[in-house]
C-alpha positions in Angstrom: -168.7 -39.7 -14.6 -167.3 -37.1 -16.8 -166.4 -33.5 -16.0 -167.8 -30.8 -18.4 -168.0 -27.1 -18.4 -171.3 -25.1 -18.7 -171.4 -21.5 -19.8 -174.3 -19.3 -18.9 -175.9 -16.3 -20.6 -173.7 -14.0 -18.6 -170.0 -14.7 -18.4 -169.7 -17.6 -16.0 -168.2 -21.0 -16.6 -169.3 -23.7 -14.2 -167.7 -27.2 -13.9 -170.4 -29.9 -13.8 -170.4 -33.7 -13.5 -172.1 -35.6 -16.3 -173.3 -39.2 -15.8 -174.5 -39.7 -19.4 -173.9 -38.0 -22.7 -175.1 -38.3 -26.2 -174.3 -36.2 -29.3 -176.9 -33.6 -28.3 -177.7 -34.1 -24.6 -176.1 -34.5 -21.2 -177.5 -35.9 -18.0 -176.1 -34.3 -14.8 -175.6 -36.0 -11.5 -178.9 -34.6 -10.3 -180.5 -36.5 -13.2 -181.5 -33.4 -15.1 -181.2 -33.7 -18.8 -179.9 -30.7 -20.8 -179.3 -30.0 -24.4 -175.6 -29.5 -25.1 -176.4 -26.3 -27.1 -178.8 -23.5 -26.3 -179.4 -20.3 -28.2 -177.6 -18.1 -25.6 -178.7 -19.3 -22.3 -176.2 -22.2 -21.6 -173.9 -24.5 -23.5 -171.8 -27.5 -22.5 -168.2 -28.0 -23.4 -165.6 -30.7 -22.9 -162.9 -28.3 -21.8 -162.7 -25.0 -19.9 -160.8 -23.5 -22.8 -163.6 -24.4 -25.3 -166.1 -22.8 -22.9 -164.0 -19.6 -22.6 -163.5 -19.4 -26.4 -167.3 -19.7 -26.9 -167.9 -16.8 -24.6 -165.1 -14.7 -26.3 -166.6 -15.5 -29.8 -170.1 -14.6 -28.6 -169.0 -11.2 -27.3 -167.0 -10.5 -30.5 -170.1 -11.3 -32.5 -172.2 -9.0 -30.3 -169.6 -6.2 -30.6 -169.5 -6.5 -34.4 -173.3 -6.4 -34.6 -173.4 -3.3 -32.4 -170.7 -1.6 -34.5 -172.8 -2.3 -37.6 -175.8 -0.7 -35.9 -173.8 2.3 -34.9 -172.6 2.8 -38.5 -176.2 2.5 -39.8 -177.4 5.1 -37.2 -174.5 7.4 -38.1 -175.5 7.2 -41.8 -179.2 7.8 -41.0 -178.1 10.8 -38.8 -176.1 12.3 -41.8 -179.2 11.9 -44.1 -181.4 13.6 -41.5 -178.9 16.4 -40.9 -178.6 17.0 -44.7 -182.4 17.3 -45.0 -183.7 20.8 -45.9 -187.2 22.3 -45.8 -188.7 22.4 -49.3 
């Protein structure tokens, strides 16, 4: 058996026992088969450090996206505030 680390959509990292592994799937001790990668729900990694880095990168990407949205809304607000009645 092999030890792997599963991240969840929140911020948790869970150690799991894997009995079989392919390039794209893992089978856990309870015989459930999981894809190694999921959109954002869960992901499997060989080390805890890789799992942690994945969560960090995911949050940095989310923050960048939100910062871009804030900038877009700020620009829209400026346009609206500059509007005058014709």
